[in-house]
N, C-alpha and C positions, 0 to 999 in steps of 0.2 A: 464643476465636474462634468456636467452635461455638455458644455462647450468643448471640453477636451475629447469626450467620446465622439462628438459630431465630427471632429477633425481627423479622427483616426482613419487610416486607410485599411484595406483588406489585410495587409501585412501586419499592421498593428493588432488587428483582431486575432490573427493567427498566433502571434506571440503571446497575447493575453490569454487566449484559450489554452494554448499548450502549457503555459505556466500554471494556470488553474488546474488543468488536468493532472499534471505531474504532482502538484501539491495535494490534491485529493487522493491520488494514488498512494502517496507516502503516508498520509493520515490514515487511510483505510488499512494499509498494511500494518501500521503501528497498533491500531486498535485491535485488529485481528490477532496479531501475535501476543498482545497483552492479555486478551481474553483467553487465548489458548494456554498461555503460561499459568494464568490464574486457575483455570480449570484443572490443569495437570497438577498443580500444587495441592488443590483440594482433594484430588483423587489419591495422591501419594499420602496425604495426611489420613485419609480414611482407610487405605489399604497399603501399608508400608511394604508388604511382601511383593506387591506388583510394581514396584518402583522401576525396574528395568524395562518392563513392557510399556509403561506409561511414558517414560522418557524417550524410548525409541519412537513411539507413535507421535509424540510431541515434536521431536526433531524432524521427522518426515513431513508432518503437517506444516511446520514453520518454514521448511525449505520450499514446499509447494506455494505457500503464501508469498514468500520472497520472490520466487520465480515469476508468479503472475504480476506482482508489483513491478518488477524489473521490466517485464514485457510491456506493461502499460506505460511505464515511463519512457521506454524506447519508442513506442508508437507515438506518444505525445511529441517527442523531440523530432521524429521523422516527419510528422505532419507540420511541425514548425519550420523545417528546412525545405519543404516542398514549394 
């Protein structure tokens, strides 16, 4: 394993780091949206009359999380192609 890393060029490190960055971005977005949905379900269970407001806030927050995740993934790919 260490011999393989010693032979990698700068381009290889760029590919490796962009892949790791894109993967971490995807994992982070998945965890964030999962926690958001779980909290929204708990809120709806506690106050069923506030369902519409909770769902609206959840959808907006999920869209913001997805937007940041997409931006981070694009940045990783652009750094990979540089």
